[in-house]
Each structure stands twice: as C-alpha cells, then as structure tokens.
C-alpha positions in Angstrom: -15.1 12.8 6.3 -15.5 14.7 3.0 -12.7 17.0 3.9 -10.2 14.2 4.1 -7.4 14.5 1.5 -7.3 12.3 -1.6 -4.2 10.4 -0.3 -5.8 9.7 3.0 -5.2 6.0 2.8 -1.5 6.5 2.2 -1.3 8.9 5.1 -3.0 6.4 7.4 -0.6 3.7 6.3 2.2 6.0 7.6 0.2 6.6 10.8 0.0 2.9 11.4 3.8 2.6 11.1 4.2 5.4 13.6 1.7 3.7 16.0 3.5 0.4 15.7 6.9 2.0 16.4 5.6 4.2 19.2 3.6 1.5 20.9 6.3 -1.1 20.6 8.8 1.3 22.1 6.4 2.3 24.8 5.6 -1.3 25.9 9.2 -2.3 25.6 10.3 0.6 27.8 7.5 -0.1 30.3 9.1 -3.4 31.1 12.2 -1.7 32.3 10.6 0.7 34.7 11.3 -1.7 37.6 14.9 -1.6 38.6 15.4 -5.4 39.1 14.4 -6.2 35.5 16.2 -3.1 34.2 19.6 -4.0 35.6 19.6 -7.8 34.8 18.3 -7.6 31.2 20.4 -4.7 30.0 23.7 -6.4 30.4 22.7 -9.4 28.3 20.1 -7.6 26.2 17.7 -10.2 27.2 14.2 -9.3 26.1 11.8 -8.9 29.0 9.0 -11.4 29.4 5.7 -11.0 27.6 3.1 -9.6 27.6 4.5 -6.1 27.0 1.7 -3.8 28.3 1.5 -0.4 26.7 0.9 2.8 28.7 -0.9 6.1 28.4 1.6 7.1 25.7 0.1 4.6 23.3 -3.5 5.3 24.5 -3.3 8.9 23.7 -1.4 8.3 20.4 -4.2 5.9 19.4 -6.8 8.6 20.1 -4.9 11.0 17.8 -4.8 8.3 15.1 -8.5 7.7 15.4 -9.3 11.4 14.9 -6.9 11.7 12.0 -8.5 8.6 10.5 -12.0 9.9 10.7 -11.5 13.6 10.0 -8.1 14.1 8.3 -7.0 16.8 10.8 -6.7 17.4 14.5 -10.2 18.4 15.6 -9.6 19.6 19.1 -13.1 18.9 20.4 -13.2 15.4 18.9 -9.6 14.8 20.2 -10.6 15.8 23.7 -13.5 13.4 23.6 -11.3 10.6 22.3 -8.8 11.2 25.0 -11.5 11.1 27.7 -13.2 8.0 26.2 -10.0 6.0 26.2 -9.0 7.3 29.6 -12.4 6.4 31.1 -12.2 2.9 29.6 -8.8 2.2 31.3 -7.5 4.9 33.6 -4.8 2.6 34.9 -2.4 2.9 31.9 0.2 5.0 33.8 -1.4 8.4 33.3 0.4 11.1 35.3 -1.3 13.1 38.0 -1.7 16.1 35.7 -3.3 13.9 33.0 -5.7 12.4 35.6 -6.7 15.9 36.6 -7.2 17.3 33.1 -9.0 14.3 31.7 -11.2 13.9 34.7 -12.2 17.5 34.5 -13.0 17.3 30.8 -15.0 14.1 31.5 -17.1 16.0 34.0 -18.0 18.5 31.3 -15.4 21.2 31.9 -14.2 22.7 28.6 -10.8 21.4 27.6 -9.5 24.9 27.3 -10.2 25.6 31.0 -9.1 22.2 32.2 -5.7 22.5 30.4 -5.1 26.0 31.6 -5.9 25.1 35.2 -3.3 22.4 35.4 -0.3 22.9 37.6 -1.7 25.8 39.6 -2.8 27.7 36.5 0.4 27.6 34.5 -0.6 24.6 32.3 1.4 21.5 31.9 5.0 21.7 30.5 5.3 17.9 30.7 6.3 15.5 27.9 2.8 14.2 27.3 2.2 16.2 24.2 5.5 15.0 22.7 5.0 11.3 23.5 2.0 11.0 21.3 3.0 13.3 18.4 4.6 10.9 15.9 1.3 10.0 14.2 0.8 13.7 13.4 4.2 13.9 11.7 3.3 10.8 9.8 0.0 12.0 8.6 1.1 15.4 7.4 4.6 14.4 6.2 3.7 15.3 2.6 2.6 18.8 3.6 4.7 21.7 4.8 6.5 21.6 8.1 4.4 24.6 9.1 1.3 22.5 8.7 2.9 19.7 10.8 3.7 22.2 13.5 0.3 23.8 13.5 -1.4 20.4 13.8 1.0 19.3 16.6 0.2 22.5 18.4 -3.5 21.8 18.2 -3.0 18.3 19.5 -1.0 19.4 22.5 -3.2 22.3 23.5 -6.0 20.0 24.5 -4.1 18.9 27.6 -0.9 21.1 27.6 -1.5 24.9 27.8 2.1 25.7 28.7 4.3 26.8 25.8 7.0 24.1 26.7 4.5 21.2 26.5 3.4 22.5 23.1 7.0 23.0 21.9 7.8 19.3 22.7 4.9 18.1 20.6 5.9 20.3 17.7 9.5 19.2 17.9 8.6 15.5 17.8 6.0 15.8 15.1 8.4 17.7 12.9 11.1 15.1 13.5 8.6 12.3 12.7 7.6 14.1 9.4 11.2 14.5 8.5 11.9 10.8 9.2 8.9 9.7 7.1 10.3 11.8 4.2 13.7 10.0 4.6 12.0 6.7 4.1 11.1 7.7 0.6 14.3 9.5 -0.2 17.3 8.3 -2.0 19.8 10.4 -0.1 21.4 9.3 3.2 19.6 10.7 6.2 21.6 13.4 8.0 21.4 13.9 11.7 22.4 17.6 11.2 19.4 18.0 8.8 17.0 16.4 11.4 18.1 18.9 14.0 18.1 21.9 11.8 14.6 21.1 10.6 13.3 20.6 14.1 14.9 23.8 15.3 13.5 25.8 12.5 9.9 25.1 13.6 10.2 24.6 17.4 9.2 27.7 19.4 11.8 29.4 21.5 12.1 28.2 25.1 13.8 25.6 27.2 12.8 22.7 25.0 14.3 24.4 21.9 17.4 25.4 23.9 17.9 21.7 24.9 17.6 20.6 21.3 20.1 23.2 20.3 22.5 21.8 22.9 21.9 18.3 21.5 23.3 19.4 18.2 26.7 19.9 19.9 26.8 16.5 21.5 28.7 14.2 19.1 26.8 11.1 18.1 29.7 8.9 19.3 29.3 10.3 22.8 28.6 7.7 25.5 24.8 7.8 25.8 25.0 8.2 29.6 27.1 11.2 29.1 24.7 12.6 26.5 21.8 12.0 29.0 23.7 13.9 31.7 23.9 16.9 29.4 20.4 16.7 27.9 18.2 15.0 30.5 16.6 11.6 30.4 13.0 12.5 31.2 13.4 11.9 34.9 11.8 15.3 35.5 8.9 14.3 33.2 9.1 17.7 31.4 9.4 18.4 27.7 12.7 20.2 28.1 14.2 17.2 30.1 12.9 14.6 27.6 12.7 15.7 24.0 16.4 16.8 23.4 17.8 13.4 24.4 15.2 11.5 22.5 16.0 13.4 19.3 19.7 12.8 19.9 19.1 9.0 20.1 16.8 9.0 17.1 19.4 10.9 15.0 22.1 8.5 16.2 20.2 5.4 15.3 17.8 6.6 12.6 18.3 3.4 10.6 18.3 0.9 13.5 15.2 0.5 15.7 16.7 -2.1 17.9 19.8 -0.1 18.8 17.8 3.0 19.3 15.5 1.3 21.9 18.3 -0.4 23.8 20.2 2.8 23.9 17.2 4.6 25.2 16.3 2.2 28.0 19.9 2.1 29.1 19.9 5.7 30.6 16.7 5.2 32.7 14.5 8.2 33.4 11.0 8.2 31.9 11.8 5.1 30.0 8.5 4.2 28.4 7.9 7.7 27.2 11.4 8.1 25.9 11.1 4.8 24.0 7.7 5.8 22.6 9.2 9.1 21.2 12.3 7.4 19.8 10.3 4.4 18.5 7.8 6.5 16.6 10.4 8.6 14.9 12.8 5.8 13.9 10.0 3.5 12.7 8.9 6.2 10.2 12.5 6.4 8.9 12.9 2.6 8.4 9.4 1.6 7.6 7.4 -1.2 9.3 9.7 -3.8 7.7 12.5 -2.5 9.8 10.9 -3.2 13.1 12.2 -6.3 15.0 9.8 -9.1 14.0 10.5 -11.0 17.2 9.3 -8.1 19.3 5.9 -7.4 17.9 4.2 -10.6 19.1 5.4 -9.7 22.7 3.4 -6.5 22.7 -0.3 -6.7 23.7 -2.7 -6.2 20.8 -3.7 -2.6 20.0 -7.4 -1.6 19.9 -8.4 1.4 17.9 -11.0 2.4 15.4 -10.8 4.8 12.5 -12.3 5.0 9.1 -9.3 4.4 6.9 
C-alpha cells in the first residue's frame, strides 16, 4: 500500500463514481434482457420493477476497484485472484461461457496467462468483457497520461482476454472514461470529436478501432437504431461489435445519463454490458450528482472492499 499515490483518496472518489454509473447501467440494462419487459416499458419509459440485479459486468468492475483501492495499480496476480474470488462466491451473475472457462481454470490453479490464452480454441477472447469493466481504470488514472491509462487497461484485460481485440476494447473504454473524468473538472464544453480523437489515438489497430473510426462519421442526430445497424449493438458479444456504438451513445449524451441509458437499451443487443459501458463513461463526465436519484434505490446494494 506504500506505493499508492498521494492523491489516492481523490482517485478512489472518482472510481466510486465510475462504479455507481457502471453498476446502475448494468442493472438497469439487465431488466430489459427479456423481450416482454423490453417492449412494454420502452414506449412509456416506465422504469422496470425493483430490485435491479447487477451482473458479471459489475462483479468484475468491483474486483478492479478493490485492487486499485488496495494497491494503486492493476496488479495482475491480485486481480486474477479477485476475479476468481467474486466468481466463486456467485457464479450465476451472467458470466459468459468464456468467462466460466477462464475463471474456473484459474480457480483450479492454472496460471491466468495460460487460461486466458487457451480460451476460444487457443486464440484468446475477443469479447467485450475487458471493455465492460474498464471505466474504473480510466477514473483512477485520469490525472495521469493517457499512455498510463492504456497500459493499465491492457493489464486489466490480459488477465482474461488474450486476444488483441478484447484488449483494444478495454483500452478504448478506459481512455474514454479518463477523458470524461477530465471533462467533469473542465470549464470548456465537452466535444464528441475530442472524445473520439483521444480514444483513437490510444486504441490499437484492429477491428475495434476500425469500428470506432466509423463511429466518428455517424452524425449524432442519426436515429440510434440506424447507428446501431452501422456500428453493432453487442449482439455478437465481441469488442468490435460493442464498443463503437457505446462510445457513440456516450458522446451523444455525455451530459445526460438518463437519455444515454434509454437510448442504449432501445437498440437491444448485449443490453446490460452496453449500459454498463455507457453508464460508467457518462457518470464520470457529469459526476455522481448527475445520476438519476430515483434510480439508485432500485439497484441492489453493492458489496466490495478496498482500503481507501
């Protein structure tokens, strides 16, 4: 703990904002996974009934927050242990088949490096799992260089996602989250073009980055269903099919959490993960006071521990 930075408490305050926004989005989106609820509530914008249960998106983000809280950096061995501990305590949080495989293998004593590389027939996961949990990293390292944000995001993703695309998604979302946190303290009006240019500068080349580049050419007044048709909606559960649209929504509604979340659920796909990504980014831009007060009591309580 002696290596934690002097402003650790302030950093963790931002992490808590990211966790609140991410988990609220995750649990809100989870309620719309079932088509009957999805279609009836969207037309009237009727909030789904409580309790809003969070999923693996929040569980894994909480593990990252715990490690940052204790160590001030992404320690991969400790993060792997935190992932496994939370998974073992409740494996029914909506983890995908790849996550079940990797976390179970690590829990049996297999090195995380081997377990991550073995996923998906040896190519590693190119899913959106690294991206869905990355906002707390951007929050914690927002005062440092974007290179540092990207490096820490890479470290966090590698524990479960050995594929370059899975890593790229985590970097893109963490950088977007760091950018959003900086806007919260800035006097100038946040620019969607600046968000995209910043993210593109640090996201590795590949399909995820190509999708983000396409997103820059989709006007923000485009019908969101049309934007999702062009960029993906997470239905493939891959980084490339998820992150570009989420960044587009976040840039469109960077100052309005409620609109960002309703827009996100409206297009379907991997709804809880999409909402977790969008929610974490937008929350950092507007601060905890910008979250809809009437929503927070509907989400189940969060349980996490960290020395902050």
